[in-house]
N, C-alpha and C positions, 0 to 999 in steps of 0.2 A: 503494499499500500504506499509505503513511504517512497519507494523507487518510483511509483505512477506519480506521485506529487512532485518528485524531483524533477522529473521528464517534463511534466506539465509546466513547472515554473520555467524550466530552461526554455522551453518552446515559447512561452509567453515571453520572456525577457528578450530573447532573439527577435520575435516579431515586432515589439517596441522598439528596439534598437534599429530595426530595418526601417519602420514606418518613419521615426525620426530623422535617420539618414536621408531617406527619399524626399521627406519634408523641405531638409536644408538645402539638398541640391536643387529641388524646385523653386524653392525661394531665391536660390543664387542666379537661376537662369531668369527668372521674373524681375530679379532685382536691377534697375538701371545700372549699365557699366560706365566707367571711365572709358571713353572711345576718341583718340585723335583721328582726324580724317582729313584727307586731301579731296578736291574736288574740281573738275573741270565744268564748265557751266555755259549755257547760251541762252540768250534772251532776244526777243523780237519787241520793240519798243516804239512809242508814238513821243513826239515831242509837246511840250506844252510852254505856256508862258512866252518869253522872248525867244527862246530857241526855236518855235515854231514857225516864226518871221524869218528864219536863216535855213532851215534844214525840215526834211519830210521824214518818213519812218526810218528806221535804221536797225541793225542788229548790233549785238555785242557778244562777244567771246572772252571767257574770263577763267580765272581758276583761283583757288583760295585754299585755306586750311583753317579748320576748326577742331575745338577740343569739347567734347560733351561730359560734364561730370557726373557724378551719381546721383545729384539733385536735377538733371535733366538741364542744367543750363549751360549755354552756349557762348564760347570765346573764339575770337580769331581773326583773321586779315584776308581781305582778297583783293584783286586787281581784274580790271575790265578794259577791253579793247573796243571802242566804239567805230563801227564803219557803215557808210551809208552813200547812196548815189542820187539822193533827192536834193537840189538846190533851191532854195525859193528866192534867193536874191538874183533876180534877173538882170539888175543894172550892174552888177559886180563889176565887169569889163568895158561899161559904155564907152570911156573915153579912149579905149584902144581899137573898137571896131569901126569899120567902113560903114559907108551907107548902106551897104548891102548885109550888116551884122557878121562881118567877116573880120579877122586878124589877119593882117599882111606878115609873112614871116622875112626872115633876111634875105632870101633870094627871090623875093618878090611873089611867092607862092602863099597862098592859103595856109595858116597854121591849123592842126587839129588840135584844138584844145579840148580837155575833159576837167570836169569840176566833181570833187566827191567830198563827203563827210569823212572826218577822221578825229579821233580823240580817244581820253582815257580816263577811268576814275578808279581811283584806291580807297579802301574804307578799312577801319578798325570795326569789329564787329561784336554785338553782343546781344544773346536772345534766351530763348527757351522752347523747350520742346513738352508739349502736352500730350500725354497718351488720350488716344480717343478712338472710338469706332472698334472696342475691341482689339486694338493693335497692342503689341509688344510693349514692353516699358520703355524701350529705347527708341520707339517711333510714335508719330502722332502730328498735331498741330505745332507747325513751326513757325515761332515769332522771332523776326530779326529787327535790329535796328542798327545804323551805321553812321559812322562821321569820318570825313576824309577830304580827299582833293580831287578835283575835276579840270579837265582842259578839254578844248575842241578848237577845230579851225578847218577851213576850206582847202582841201590839199588840190593843187592846179598840177596838172600833168599837160605838157606839150610834147607831142610825138616827135621824137629825134630832137626835140631842144631848137627847133627852128625858128623861135621868137624870143629874141633877146630881152625884149620888152617885158616879158613873163620869166626871166632867169635870174638866179641869185638873188640878191638882196631886193631887186624889183619885185619878185614874186612876193617878199613878203609885205608889200604896201597893199596886197588884195587877199591875202588869206585869212583875215579877220582872227586872228591868234587871239584866243580868250581862256581865261583860267580863274579860279576861285575856290571858294568854300563850299561844301556839298555835305547833305545828310540824306539817309536814305530809310526805308522801312520796306519790309517783307512779309507776306503771309501767305502760308501754303502746308504742304505735307511734308513730310520726311520719313521715308522707310528704312530702317537698318534692320536686317534680318540675320540669320545665321550665315548666309553665303555671301562671300567678298564680292560678288557679281551683280547681285539684285539688289543694290542699295541705291536711293536717288532721293532727289526732292524736287518738287514743283510748284510753283504759286504766282503770286502777284508780287512786282515790286516797283516801288515809287521813288524817285530821286528828286530833290529840291537843291536848286544852288544857286549862291549868290557871286556873279561874276563879272568881269570888266574886261574890254580889248585891251591888250597890252603892247600894240603897236604905236609907235611914236606918231604915225599918219596913214590915213587910209588914203590911197593914192586917187582913187576914182572920185573921193568926194573932196579931197585936198585940205583935209582937217583930221585932228584928232577926235577919237569916238571915247568921250569919257562916261558915256551912259552906264549907271549902275543896273547890271542886268539880273532877271530873276529866270532862270532856265529850269525845265523840268523834263524828265523822262519818264514813262510808265508803260509797264507792260508784263508779259508772260517771261519766267525766266524758271529754266529747267537745269539740273545738275546730276550727274553720276558720282557716287561717294564712292571712295576707296577708304575702308576704315583699317585701322589698325588696333585689333583689340586681342585680348589673351585669350587663347582656345580652353575652354572647358575640358579637363579630364575626361577621357572616353571610358575609362575603367576605375571603378568605386570598390573599395574593399570594406568587408565589414569584420568585425572583431567581436 
């Protein structure tokens, strides 16, 4: 009888230990992890404010680094390159155009001139992940805010550099080089799973900036542009996340 009691007690003890270990393992899986991560990103954006008077829609490619804490706070940095080909300032080269609307090159031929939007912005980031929709504890609603620097200009390209009036320092008199301080906000969804491949974020980003033209003179107007500008960008942004996390042990030992 005593032997049966001892066997029953040992069995019950082992079962309790296994349940407690399994519970601890499940808790560790469900618990948010500290996860450093890097990410490439892409955004399709519309201009707002004064920027809409100069450019049309644009795209942005970028890269960044974030660290997610056990409390699901986010800290990091990113950099983004802006590019587009829709320029709204039709009178930009007006003082160089013939009556037919062309620019004469150095050999008397019409110069082939193209205009593009170029720029970039960098930010220090701070945010929070809020698990929702039954997601795991490392995924959910992604809220981010950033602060940093932005610059943009009109890139002027002349095929074969046949127009000396748009070469070197002369080009700078038309490029509207502008820079300043910017803040940005992002709301979307971040997913970080067990796989290193199926991790991403997607959402809506808006950027507000206070900028100014930095050229000493705009050659087409013959004067300096001292206007204090308010430039905006807003659009859909998505990124692929590459997390660096500690792998959970595959085997567990019970004593």
